[in-house]
N, C-alpha and C positions, 0 to 999 in steps of 0.2 A: 216888488221893485228893488228893495235894497240888495237882493242877491245879484241883480244885474250889475251893480256897481261894486259890490264887495268881492264877489268871486274872482273876477279877473285881477283885482288888486292883490288879493291873498296869493293867487297863483304866481304873480310876478314877484312878490316878496319871497316866495319859496324858491324860485328858479334863479334869481340874480343875487349877486353879492351885495353886501351893505354899501359899498362905495358907488354902485351903479343904481341903487334903488330910486333915488331922487331923480336922477337923469332919465331913467326909463319911465318913471311915473309921469313926470312932466312932459316928456317927449311923446309917449304913446297916448296916455289918457287925455291930457289936455288938448292935444292936436286932434285926436279922434272926436272929442266933444265939440270942438270948434267946427270941424268939417261936418259933423252931424247936424249941428244947428244951421250951418250954411245951406245944406241940402234940404233941410226940412221944408222951406217954402216951395221948393220945386215939386215935392210930392204931395203937398197939401191939396185937399179938395174940399168942396163945400159939404160933402157927405161925411159926417163924423165917424160913421161905421167904417167906411172905406179908409179913412185916415187912420183910425185906430188899428185896423188890420195891417195896413202898410207899415206903421211904426212898430207894431208888436211882432211882426213876422221875423224881424231880425233876431230877436231873442231865441227863436227856435234853433239857431245855430249852436247855442250853448249845449243843447242836448247831444251834439255830435262831437264837440271838440274834446270831450273827456277821454276819448279813445286815443288821441294823439299826445296827450300829456302824461308824463310819468307820475306815478304816485308820489306823494310827499314823503321824503325819507324821514322827516320828523314824526309824521303820523305812524309810519311803519315801525319805527323804533319804539314809540310809546306803546304800540300794540304788540310789541315783542316779536315782530316778524323780521328777524335779523337777516335772514338769507335774502329776502326780497329787498330790504334796505341796502344790503351790500351790493346787489345787482344794480340797483338804480344809481347808487353813488359811484360804482365802478364805471358805469356808462357815462355819467356826468364828467368824471375825471378824464375819460378818454376823449370826450368832446372838447374838453379844455386843454388837451395836449399834455396831460399829466399821466404818469404811470402809477398805478396803485395795485398792490398785491391784495386780491380779494380775501385771502385767509387772514392777513394782517389787519385789514380793514374791519373784518368781522369781529376780531378780538377787541379792537379799539371801540367798536360800537357797543359791544356787550359790557365793557368796563365803564361806560358812561352812566 
């Protein structure tokens, strides 16, 4: 059960900047928790097995979202996979409207 709460939090910490972490955490996780608790009585049943399956089935989605998320640049750098880290960081820079020379970025990554 801890992975259900920790994995999304860690992914958010990796993908957003420090100034947005609190806002994103409060906005997404707390609102999601509140909505989930509000919907829970609507799907509740007298059969505990049915209720357990209904509430646990949502966590199956976690097995599929890893394909859509980029690998953590920090993890790639620690594993000395500099070219993959450069690719991910270049894609992130492009999404943020920044231009970054991949060759220069790779040199900066190796110097860290």
